[in-house]
N, C-alpha and C positions, 0 to 999 in steps of 0.2 A: 844375506840378501833375500828378501821375500818376493819381490816383484820387479820385473824389468819390462817397460813398455817401449817398443821400438816402432816408429812410424816412418813411412817413406813412400816412394812411388810404387815400387814393386818388390815382391818377396824373392830373396836370393838365398834363403836359408839352406836349400838343398844343393846349392852350387858348391863345387869343390873348394873354392877360395874361402868359403865360410864354413868349412866342415865342422868346426867346433860349435857352430850354432845350428845344428840340424834337428833340434828337438823343440823348436819354437811352435807355438800354436798360432796359426794364421786366422785372423778375425775378419778377413776381407769379405767373405760371404756369410758371416754368422748372423742369423736372425736376431740373436740376443742383443747384438751391438749395431743393428741396422740404423738406429737414429742417434748414434753416439757422436758422429763427426759433422753435425750440421744442426740447424734449428728446425724443429718441427713446426707445423702450422700453429699448433696450440701455443708453443713457446713464443713464437713471433707475436701473436695477438695479445698474449698476457703480459709479457715482460717488456715489450717495446711499444705499448699502447700510447704513452705520452709522446714518443717520437713520431709515431704514425699520425697522431693528431696534429702535430706541428707541420708535418709534410702536407697533410690535407689542407690546412689553413693556407699554406704557401701557394698551392695550386688551385685553391678555391673549389675543392671537390670534397666528396665524402670519404670517411675513413675506410669504408668498404671498397671504394674504387682504388684507393691507395694500396690496400692489402692485395687486391687482384693484380695490380700492376707489379708489385713486389714479387708476387707469385709467378707472373709471366716472365719476369726478367731473371730472377735468382733462385727459384725453387726447381724441383724436378730430379734431384739426385737420388738414386735408388741403389742400395748396396747389398741386397739379398733377395731371396725368393719371396720374402715377406714384402708386400706392396706398400711400403711406407716411403714417402718422399721427404727430403730435407732441403733446407736452404743453404746456399754458400754463405758461411758466416762473414767472410771478409767483405764480400760485395754488399751484404745487407747492412753491416756496420758502416761501410763507406757511404752508402746511399742515404742512410738516416742521418749521418753526421754532416754530410755536405748538402743534404736536402735536394737531391737530384737523382735522376735515373741515367746511369752511364755504365759502360763496360769496365768496371773497376778491376776485376780480377785479371783481365788481359793486360792492364797497364803494368802489372808486376813482371811481365815477360813470358815468353813461350820457350820451353827447352829446345836448344839446338839439336839435341839427340833425337827428339821426337820428329822434328822437321826432316832431318836427314834420313830417318828410318822410313818416313812416308815417301820421300823422294825415291829411295832405293826400292821400295816395295811396289811402286807404280800404282798405288791404290787410287782408284777413280773417285774423285771427290763427290760427285752426286750419289754414289752408292753408300756413302757414310750414313745417310738417313735410311733408317729401316735395315741396317746391316744385320745379317743373321750369322750366328755361330753356335756351336755346341758347347757343352761344359768344358771341353778340352781347352778352350781359350783361357780359362782361369788357372791352368796348370803349366803354362809355358813360361819358364823363368830363365832359360839359358840366355846369357848376354848376347851370344852370337846367333841366336835363333828366336828372337822375340817377334811375336806376331803383332802387326800394327794395330789390329783391333783390340788386342789385350792391353797394349800400352795406352791407347786412346781412352779405354775404360779406366785404367788405373790412374791416369793423370787428370781425369774429370772432363775430358772433351766429349765423351760419350757416356751414356748411362743406360741402364736396363729399362726398356720400354714395355716389354712383355715377355712372358715365359710360357711356352706351350710344348708339352712332351719333351722337356729338357732341351728345347731349341730356344735360344735367347735372341730376342730382337733388340737391337741397340738404336739409339737416336740421340740427337742433341738434347741435353737436359733442359735448356731454357733459351730464352731470346738472347741473353748476353753471349752465350757460346755460339749460337747459330749465326748471329750477325758478325761476330768478330773472327771466328776461326778461319773461314775461307779467305778473309782479307789478309790475315796474318800469313797464311800459307802462300798467298799470291805474292806478297812483298818479299817473303823469304826465297821463294823459287825464282823470282826475277832479279834477285841479288841487288836490291837497293833501288830498282827502277821506281820512280815516283811520278806517275803521270795522272794521278787522280782517279784511276780506274777502280771500280768496285764490282764484286760479284753480285749477281742478282739472284 
């Protein structure tokens, strides 16, 4: 066997239950692979140009405006100190296929484990925007001691906004996440209450 590639939400290679897998190389913050798991701006504009054109025709607008709207809704993910942003592939493909701008990624569901962790941690929702943490946030992998900001980053609900003197500032990556995540938490925390309320 020459190569094994394992992907998932969080790295548990150093946890005792996986002691046989303690020599894996973690690519999470690798600059070399910063654009591996999403579409770059260049890739979007080159490979999806025919689809962007059809979307522009549907909305009666320019291709430039469609690209800007795709960027607003689905771009923004940053996975290393290298400041390169990528698009959510699932949402981009769904938007171009259905010729509409919706919150596609959230229709696939939100992990109960994440919601429960946020409830237990009492993380104040408004502080999620511009949340700050040190590099230590990327090295907390114990199942019983997961930090909510680490899991929010690893699951794509937060991304790196800025890095200054090894202090990381996190924020929502795009409009899709920013508009959907508070609503999902609201409905989860109220255990099925459906009164039409929305976070502003």
